[in-house]
TIVEX-360932 format. One record per residue: residue number from 1; residue in one letter; x, y, z of N, C-alpha, C in turn. Coordinates in Angstrom, 1 decimal. Layout:
<nodes>
   i aa    npx    npy    npz   capx   capy   capz    cpx    cpy    cpz
 NUM  A      X      Y      Z      X      Y      Z      X      Y      Z
...
</nodes>
This chain:
<nodes>
   i aa    npx    npy    npz   capx   capy   capz    cpx    cpy    cpz
   1  X  -50.2  118.7   29.4  -48.9  118.0   29.1  -48.6  118.1   27.6
   2  X  -47.4  118.5   27.3  -47.0  118.7   25.9  -46.8  117.3   25.3
   3  X  -47.4  117.1   24.1  -47.2  115.9   23.4  -46.3  116.0   22.3
   4  X  -45.5  115.0   22.1  -44.5  115.0   21.0  -45.1  114.5   19.7
   5  X  -44.3  114.5   18.6  -44.8  114.0   17.4  -44.8  112.5   17.4
   6  X  -46.0  111.9   17.1  -46.1  110.4   17.2  -45.1  109.7   16.3
   7  X  -44.5  108.6   16.7  -43.6  107.8   15.9  -44.4  106.8   15.0
   8  X  -43.8  106.4   13.9  -44.5  105.5   13.1  -44.6  104.1   13.8
   9  X  -45.4  103.3   13.3  -45.7  102.0   13.9  -44.4  101.1   13.9
  10  X  -43.6  101.2   12.9  -42.4  100.4   12.8  -41.1  101.2   13.3
  11  X  -41.4  102.1   14.3  -40.3  103.0   14.7  -39.1  102.2   15.3
  12  X  -39.3  101.1   15.9  -38.2  100.3   16.5  -37.2   99.8   15.5
  13  X  -37.7   99.6   14.3  -36.8   99.1   13.2  -36.4  100.1   12.1
  14  X  -37.3  101.2   12.0  -37.0  102.1   10.8  -36.7  103.5   11.2
  15  X  -37.0  103.9   12.4  -36.9  105.3   12.8  -35.4  105.7   13.0
  16  X  -35.0  106.8   12.4  -33.6  107.2   12.4  -33.3  108.0   13.7
  17  X  -33.1  107.3   14.8  -32.8  108.0   16.0  -31.5  108.8   16.0
  18  X  -30.5  108.3   15.2  -29.2  109.0   15.2  -29.2  110.3   14.4
  19  X  -30.2  110.4   13.5  -30.3  111.6   12.7  -29.4  111.5   11.5
  20  X  -29.5  112.4   10.5  -28.7  112.4    9.3  -27.5  113.3    9.6
  21  X  -26.3  112.7    9.6  -25.1  113.4   10.0  -24.6  114.3    8.9
  22  X  -23.8  115.3    9.2  -23.1  116.1    8.3  -21.7  116.2    8.8
  23  X  -20.7  116.6    7.9  -19.4  116.7    8.3  -19.1  117.6    9.4
  24  X  -19.8  118.8    9.4  -19.5  119.8   10.3  -19.9  119.4   11.8
  25  X  -21.0  118.7   11.9  -21.5  118.4   13.2  -21.1  117.1   13.8
  26  X  -20.8  116.1   12.9  -20.5  114.8   13.5  -19.1  114.2   13.0
  27  X  -18.5  114.9   12.0  -17.3  114.5   11.4  -17.5  113.2   10.7
  28  X  -18.7  112.8   10.4  -19.1  111.6    9.7  -18.3  110.4   10.3
  29  X  -18.4  110.2   11.6  -17.8  109.1   12.3  -18.4  107.8   11.8
  30  X  -17.6  106.8   11.4  -18.0  105.6   11.0  -18.6  104.8   12.1
  31  X  -19.8  104.2   11.9  -20.5  103.3   12.9  -20.8  104.1   14.2
  32  X  -21.0  105.4   14.1  -21.2  106.2   15.3  -22.4  105.7   16.1
  33  X  -23.5  105.5   15.4  -24.7  105.1   16.1  -24.6  103.7   16.6
  34  X  -24.1  102.8   15.7  -23.9  101.4   16.0  -23.0  101.2   17.3
  35  X  -22.0  102.0   17.4  -21.1  101.9   18.5  -21.5  102.8   19.7
  36  X  -22.7  103.4   19.7  -23.2  104.1   20.8  -22.9  105.5   20.9
  37  X  -22.4  106.1   19.8  -22.1  107.6   19.8  -23.2  108.3   19.1
  38  X  -24.0  109.1   19.8  -25.0  109.9   19.2  -24.6  111.3   19.2
  39  X  -24.4  111.9   18.0  -23.8  113.2   17.9  -24.6  114.3   18.6
  40  X  -25.9  114.2   18.6  -26.7  115.3   19.3  -26.5  115.2   20.8
  41  X  -26.3  114.0   21.3  -26.0  113.9   22.7  -24.7  114.5   23.1
  42  X  -23.7  114.2   22.2  -22.3  114.7   22.5  -22.3  116.3   22.4
  43  X  -23.1  116.8   21.5  -23.2  118.3   21.3  -23.8  118.9   22.6
  44  X  -24.8  118.2   23.1  -25.5  118.7   24.3  -24.5  118.8   25.5
  45  X  -23.7  117.7   25.6  -22.7  117.7   26.7  -21.7  118.9   26.5
  46  X  -21.3  119.0   25.2  -20.3  120.0   24.9  -20.8  121.4   25.2
  47  X  -22.1  121.7   24.8  -22.7  123.0   25.1  -22.7  123.2   26.6
  48  X  -23.1  122.2   27.3  -23.3  122.4   28.8  -21.9  122.7   29.4
  49  X  -20.9  122.0   29.0  -19.6  122.2   29.5  -19.1  123.7   29.3
  50  X  -19.3  124.2   28.1  -18.9  125.6   27.8  -19.8  126.6   28.5
  51  X  -21.1  126.3   28.6  -21.9  127.3   29.3  -21.6  127.3   30.7
  52  X  -21.3  126.2   31.3  -20.9  126.2   32.7  -19.6  126.9   33.0
  53  X  -18.7  126.9   32.0  -17.4  127.6   32.2  -17.5  129.0   31.7
  54  X  -18.6  129.4   31.2  -18.8  130.8   30.8  -18.2  131.2   29.5
  55  X  -18.0  130.2   28.6  -17.3  130.5   27.4  -18.4  130.8   26.3
  56  X  -18.0  131.6   25.4  -18.8  131.9   24.2  -18.8  130.8   23.2
  57  X  -19.8  130.7   22.4  -19.9  129.5   21.5  -19.8  130.1   20.1
  58  X  -19.1  129.3   19.2  -19.1  129.6   17.8  -20.5  129.1   17.3
  59  X  -21.3  130.0   16.6  -22.6  129.6   16.2  -22.6  128.5   15.1
  60  X  -23.7  127.9   14.9  -23.8  126.9   13.8  -23.6  127.6   12.5
  61  X  -23.0  126.9   11.6  -22.8  127.5   10.2  -24.1  127.6    9.5
  62  X  -24.2  128.5    8.5  -25.4  128.7    7.7  -25.5  127.5    6.7
  63  X  -26.6  127.6    6.0  -26.9  126.5    5.0  -25.8  126.5    3.9
  64  X  -25.1  127.6    3.7  -24.1  127.7    2.8  -22.7  127.2    3.3
  65  X  -22.7  126.8    4.6  -21.5  126.4    5.2  -20.6  127.5    5.7
  66  X  -21.2  128.7    5.9  -20.4  129.8    6.4  -20.8  130.2    7.8
  67  X  -19.9  131.0    8.4  -20.3  131.6    9.7  -21.4  132.6    9.5
  68  X  -22.3  132.7   10.4  -23.3  133.8   10.3  -22.6  135.2   10.4
  69  X  -23.3  136.2    9.9  -22.7  137.6    9.9  -22.3  138.0   11.4
  70  X  -21.2  138.7   11.4  -20.8  139.3   12.7  -19.4  138.7   13.1
  71  X  -18.9  139.2   14.2  -17.6  138.8   14.8  -17.9  137.9   16.0
  72  X  -17.5  136.7   15.9  -17.9  135.7   16.9  -16.7  135.4   17.8
  73  X  -16.8  135.9   19.1  -15.6  135.8   20.0  -15.5  134.4   20.6
  74  X  -14.3  133.9   20.6  -14.2  132.5   21.1  -12.7  132.3   21.6
  75  X  -12.4  131.0   21.8  -11.0  130.7   22.2  -10.3  129.8   21.2
  76  X   -9.0  129.6   21.4   -8.3  128.8   20.5   -8.7  127.3   20.7
  77  X   -9.1  127.0   21.9   -9.6  125.6   22.2  -10.8  125.3   21.4
  78  X  -11.7  126.2   21.4  -13.0  126.0   20.7  -12.8  125.9   19.2
  79  X  -11.9  126.8   18.7  -11.6  126.7   17.2  -11.0  125.3   16.9
  80  X  -10.2  124.8   17.7   -9.6  123.5   17.5  -10.7  122.4   17.5
  81  X  -11.6  122.6   18.4  -12.7  121.6   18.5  -13.6  121.6   17.3
  82  X  -13.9  122.8   16.8  -14.9  123.0   15.7  -14.3  122.8   14.4
  83  X  -13.0  123.3   14.2  -12.5  123.3   12.8  -11.1  122.6   12.7
  84  X  -10.5  122.2   13.8   -9.2  121.7   13.7   -9.0  120.2   13.7
  85  X  -10.1  119.5   13.5  -10.1  118.0   13.4  -10.9  117.6   12.2
  86  X  -10.9  116.3   12.0  -11.7  115.7   10.9  -10.9  115.0    9.8
  87  X   -9.7  115.6    9.5   -8.8  115.0    8.6   -7.4  115.6    8.8
  88  X   -6.4  115.0    8.2   -5.0  115.4    8.4   -4.8  116.9    8.0
  89  X   -5.4  117.3    6.9   -5.2  118.7    6.4   -5.7  119.7    7.5
  90  X   -6.9  119.5    8.0   -7.4  120.4    9.0   -6.5  120.4   10.3
  91  X   -6.1  119.2   10.7   -5.2  119.1   11.8   -3.9  119.9   11.6
  92  X   -3.3  119.8   10.4   -2.1  120.5   10.1   -2.3  122.0   10.1
  93  X   -3.4  122.5    9.5   -3.7  123.9    9.5   -3.9  124.4   10.9
  94  X   -4.5  123.6   11.8   -4.7  124.0   13.2   -3.4  124.1   13.9
  95  X   -2.5  123.2   13.7   -1.2  123.2   14.3   -0.4  124.5   13.9
  96  X   -0.6  124.8   12.6    0.0  126.1   12.2   -0.5  127.3   12.8
  97  X   -1.9  127.3   13.0   -2.5  128.4   13.7   -2.1  128.5   15.1
  98  X   -1.9  127.4   15.8   -1.5  127.4   17.2    0.0  127.8   17.3
  99  X    0.8  127.5   16.3    2.2  128.0   16.3    2.2  129.5   16.2
 100  X    1.3  130.1   15.3    1.2  131.5   15.2    0.8  132.1   16.5
 101  X   -0.2  131.5   17.1   -0.7  132.1   18.4    0.4  132.1   19.4
 102  X    1.2  131.0   19.4    2.3  131.0   20.4    3.3  132.1   20.2
 103  X    3.6  132.4   18.9    4.5  133.6   18.6    3.8  134.9   19.0
 104  X    2.5  135.0   18.7    1.8  136.2   19.0    1.8  136.5   20.5
 105  X    1.6  135.4   21.3    1.6  135.6   22.8    2.9  136.3   23.3
 106  X    4.0  135.9   22.7    5.3  136.5   23.1    5.3  138.0   22.9
 107  X    4.5  138.5   22.0    4.4  139.9   21.7    3.4  140.6   22.6
 108  X    2.6  139.8   23.4    1.6  140.4   24.2    0.3  140.5   23.5
 109  X    0.1  139.8   22.3   -1.1  139.8   21.5   -2.2  139.2   22.3
 110  X   -3.4  139.8   22.3   -4.5  139.2   23.0   -5.7  138.8   22.1
 111  X   -5.6  139.2   20.8   -6.7  138.8   19.9   -6.2  138.6   18.5
 112  X   -6.8  137.6   17.9   -6.5  137.2   16.5   -7.8  137.1   15.8
 113  X   -8.0  137.8   14.7   -9.2  137.6   13.8   -8.9  136.6   12.8
 114  X   -9.9  135.6   12.7   -9.7  134.4   11.9  -10.8  134.3   10.8
 115  X  -10.3  134.0    9.6  -11.2  133.9    8.4  -10.7  132.9    7.5
 116  X  -11.2  132.7    6.3  -10.8  131.8    5.3  -11.6  130.5    5.3
 117  X  -11.3  129.7    4.3  -12.1  128.4    4.2  -11.9  127.5    5.3
 118  X  -10.9  127.7    6.2  -10.7  126.9    7.4  -11.9  127.0    8.3
 119  X  -12.6  128.1    8.4  -13.7  128.3    9.3  -15.0  128.2    8.5
 120  X  -15.1  127.3    7.5  -16.3  126.9    6.8  -16.4  125.4    6.9
 121  X  -17.5  124.9    6.2  -17.7  123.5    6.2  -16.9  122.7    5.1
 122  X  -16.0  123.4    4.4  -15.2  122.8    3.4  -14.3  121.7    4.0
 123  X  -14.5  120.5    3.4  -13.7  119.4    4.0  -12.2  119.6    3.9
 124  X  -11.8  120.1    2.7  -10.3  120.3    2.5  -10.1  121.8    2.3
 125  X  -10.0  122.6    3.3   -9.9  124.0    3.2   -8.5  124.4    2.6
 126  X   -8.5  125.5    1.9   -7.2  125.9    1.3   -6.3  126.4    2.3
 127  X   -6.8  127.3    3.2   -5.9  127.8    4.3   -6.8  128.6    5.3
 128  X   -6.1  129.3    6.2   -6.8  130.2    7.0   -6.2  131.6    6.8
 129  X   -7.1  132.6    7.0   -6.6  134.0    6.9   -6.7  134.6    8.3
 130  X   -5.7  135.3    8.7   -5.7  135.9   10.1   -5.1  137.3   10.2
 131  X   -5.7  138.0   11.1   -5.2  139.4   11.4   -4.7  139.3   12.9
 132  X   -3.4  139.5   13.1   -2.9  139.5   14.5   -2.8  141.0   14.9
 133  X   -3.4  141.3   16.0   -3.5  142.7   16.5   -2.4  142.8   17.6
 134  X   -1.3  143.5   17.3   -0.2  143.6   18.3   -0.3  144.9   19.1
 135  X    0.2  144.9   20.3    0.2  146.1   21.2    1.0  147.2   20.5
 136  X    0.7  148.4   20.8    1.3  149.6   20.2    2.8  149.6   20.5
 137  X    3.2  149.1   21.7    4.6  149.1   22.1    5.4  148.0   21.5
 138  X    4.8  147.2   20.6    5.5  146.1   20.0    6.8  146.5   19.3
 139  X    7.9  145.8   19.6    9.2  146.0   18.9    9.1  145.4   17.5
 140  X    9.0  146.2   16.5    8.7  145.7   15.2   10.0  145.1   14.5
 141  X   11.1  145.2   15.3   12.3  144.5   14.8   12.6  143.2   15.5
 142  X   11.7  142.8   16.4   11.9  141.6   17.1   11.8  140.4   16.2
 143  X   12.4  139.3   16.7   12.4  138.0   15.9   11.0  137.5   15.6
 144  X   10.1  137.7   16.6    8.7  137.2   16.4    8.0  138.0   15.3
 145  X    8.2  139.3   15.3    7.5  140.2   14.3    8.1  139.9   12.9
 146  X    9.4  139.8   12.8   10.0  139.6   11.5    9.5  138.2   10.9
 147  X    9.3  137.3   11.8    8.8  136.0   11.3    7.3  136.1   10.9
 148  X    6.5  136.8   11.7    5.1  136.9   11.4    4.8  137.7   10.1
 149  X    5.6  138.7    9.8    5.3  139.6    8.7    5.9  139.0    7.4
 150  X    6.6  137.9    7.5    7.1  137.2    6.3    6.0  136.3    5.8
 151  X    5.1  136.9    4.9    4.0  136.1    4.5    4.3  134.9    3.7
 152  X    5.2  134.9    2.8    5.5  133.6    2.1    6.0  132.5    3.1
 153  X    6.8  132.9    4.1    7.2  132.0    5.1    6.1  131.5    6.0
 154  X    5.2  132.4    6.4    4.1  132.0    7.2    3.2  131.0    6.4
 155  X    3.0  131.3    5.1    2.2  130.4    4.3    2.8  129.0    4.2
 156  X    4.1  129.0    4.0    4.9  127.7    3.8    4.9  126.9    5.1
 157  X    5.2  127.6    6.3    5.4  126.9    7.5    4.1  126.6    8.3
 158  X    3.2  127.6    8.2    2.0  127.5    9.1    0.7  127.2    8.3
 159  X    0.7  127.4    7.0   -0.4  127.1    6.1   -1.5  128.2    6.0
 160  X   -1.2  129.4    6.4   -2.2  130.5    6.4   -1.6  131.8    5.8
 161  X   -2.5  132.7    5.6   -2.2  134.0    5.1   -2.4  135.0    6.3
 162  X   -1.3  135.7    6.7   -1.4  136.4    8.0   -1.0  137.9    7.8
 163  X   -1.8  138.7    8.5   -1.5  140.2    8.4   -1.3  140.6    9.9
 164  X   -0.2  141.3   10.2    0.0  141.8   11.5   -0.1  143.3   11.5
 165  X   -1.0  143.8   12.4   -1.2  145.3   12.5   -1.1  145.7   14.0
 166  X   -0.9  147.0   14.2   -0.8  147.5   15.6   -2.2  147.9   16.0
 167  X   -2.5  147.7   17.3   -3.9  147.9   17.8   -4.4  149.3   17.7
 168  X   -3.5  150.3   17.5   -4.0  151.6   17.3   -4.3  152.0   15.9
 169  X   -4.1  151.0   15.0   -4.4  151.3   13.6   -5.9  150.8   13.3
 170  X   -6.8  151.6   13.8   -8.2  151.2   13.6   -8.7  151.2   12.2
 171  X   -8.1  152.0   11.4   -8.5  152.1   10.0   -8.2  150.8    9.3
 172  X   -7.0  150.3    9.5   -6.5  149.1    8.8   -7.3  147.9    9.4
 173  X   -7.5  147.8   10.7   -8.3  146.7   11.3   -9.7  146.7   10.7
 174  X  -10.3  147.9   10.6  -11.7  148.0   10.0  -11.7  147.5    8.6
 175  X  -10.6  147.8    7.8  -10.5  147.4    6.4  -10.7  145.8    6.3
 176  X  -10.1  145.1    7.2  -10.2  143.6    7.2  -11.4  143.1    7.8
 177  X  -11.7  143.6    9.1  -12.8  143.0    9.8  -14.2  143.4    9.2
 178  X  -14.3  144.6    8.7  -15.6  145.0    8.2  -15.6  145.2    6.7
 179  X  -14.5  144.8    6.0  -14.4  144.9    4.6  -14.0  143.6    3.9
 180  X  -12.7  143.3    4.0  -12.2  142.1    3.3  -12.8  140.8    3.7
 181  X  -13.0  140.7    5.0  -13.5  139.4    5.6  -15.0  139.2    5.6
 182  X  -15.8  140.1    5.2  -17.2  140.0    5.4  -18.0  139.3    4.3
 183  X  -17.2  139.0    3.2  -17.8  138.2    2.1  -16.9  137.2    1.6
 184  X  -17.4  136.1    1.1  -16.6  135.0    0.5  -16.3  135.3   -0.9
 185  X  -15.6  134.4   -1.6  -15.2  134.7   -3.0  -16.3  134.7   -3.9
 186  X  -17.5  134.3   -3.5  -18.7  134.4   -4.3  -19.6  135.6   -4.0
 187  X  -19.1  136.4   -3.1  -19.8  137.6   -2.7  -20.9  137.4   -1.6
 188  X  -20.9  136.2   -1.0  -21.9  135.9    0.0  -21.5  136.4    1.4
 189  X  -22.4  137.1    2.1  -22.1  137.6    3.4  -21.8  136.5    4.4
 190  X  -20.8  136.8    5.3  -20.4  135.8    6.3  -19.8  136.5    7.5
 191  X  -19.6  135.7    8.5  -19.0  136.2    9.7  -17.5  135.7    9.8
 192  X  -16.9  136.2   10.9  -15.5  135.8   11.2  -15.4  135.5   12.7
 193  X  -14.2  135.0   13.1  -14.0  134.6   14.4  -12.9  135.5   15.0
 194  X  -13.1  135.9   16.3  -12.1  136.6   17.0  -11.6  135.7   18.2
 195  X  -10.4  135.3   18.1   -9.8  134.4   19.1   -9.2  135.3   20.3
 196  X   -9.7  135.0   21.5   -9.1  135.6   22.7   -7.8  134.7   23.1
 197  X   -6.7  135.4   23.2   -5.5  134.7   23.7   -5.4  135.0   25.2
 198  X   -5.5  133.9   26.0   -5.4  134.1   27.4   -3.9  134.0   27.8
 199  X   -3.5  135.0   28.6   -2.1  134.9   29.1   -2.1  134.2   30.4
 200  X   -0.9  133.8   30.8   -0.8  133.0   32.1   -1.3  133.8   33.3
 201  X   -1.0  135.2   33.3   -1.5  136.0   34.4   -3.0  136.2   34.4
 202  X   -3.7  135.8   33.3   -5.1  136.0   33.2   -5.9  134.9   33.9
 203  X   -5.3  133.8   34.1   -6.1  132.7   34.6   -5.2  131.4   34.7
 204  X   -5.9  130.2   34.5   -5.3  129.0   34.7   -4.7  128.5   33.4
 205  X   -4.8  129.2   32.3   -4.2  128.8   31.0   -5.0  127.8   30.3
 206  X   -6.2  127.5   30.7   -7.0  126.4   30.0   -7.3  126.7   28.6
 207  X   -7.3  128.0   28.2   -7.7  128.4   26.9   -6.5  128.7   26.0
 208  X   -5.3  128.4   26.5   -4.2  128.7   25.7   -3.8  127.8   24.6
 209  X   -4.6  126.7   24.5   -4.3  125.8   23.4   -3.3  124.8   23.8
</nodes>
């Protein structure tokens, strides 16, 4: 029988069963343990729910507060859960990203690459950076495209820096995904997120945000 680490004699009064919280994992909820919310228990339920539904998971951030190297496939719902809550700024940036996703869906976009301080442990991120990959047959004169390529307007209305490219432009996509986005401003290696946009005809729409 496997034995655990023995608890101290005064464990009932001194042992920290709730653990030491961090913003990224618990949102530093006030009185979480006293009111019966144990972050590790909630995380276990969350993981089980996503595993049961067959969803990929955004990995834990590194000690530097960055995503591990690589492209991490996920959904808009999971991005909201991990990075779009905690304070009014993050909520506002998430709403902006969701508005961009709504415009992108009208163009038939199925994936958005996401980067920036929004997907780090920074409490007050500056913005998000995104690459919207549009179908080759996209009408570049459409109202949606003209709105998405207006970067000052996107920054002002949605809070992020956005680049729209066509899916057959592999060289430009590689420039961002394997070049610009792979290091932070300090030169530290990091990963990025690829959001799958689920269309109505693909399923029940639960991942549409």
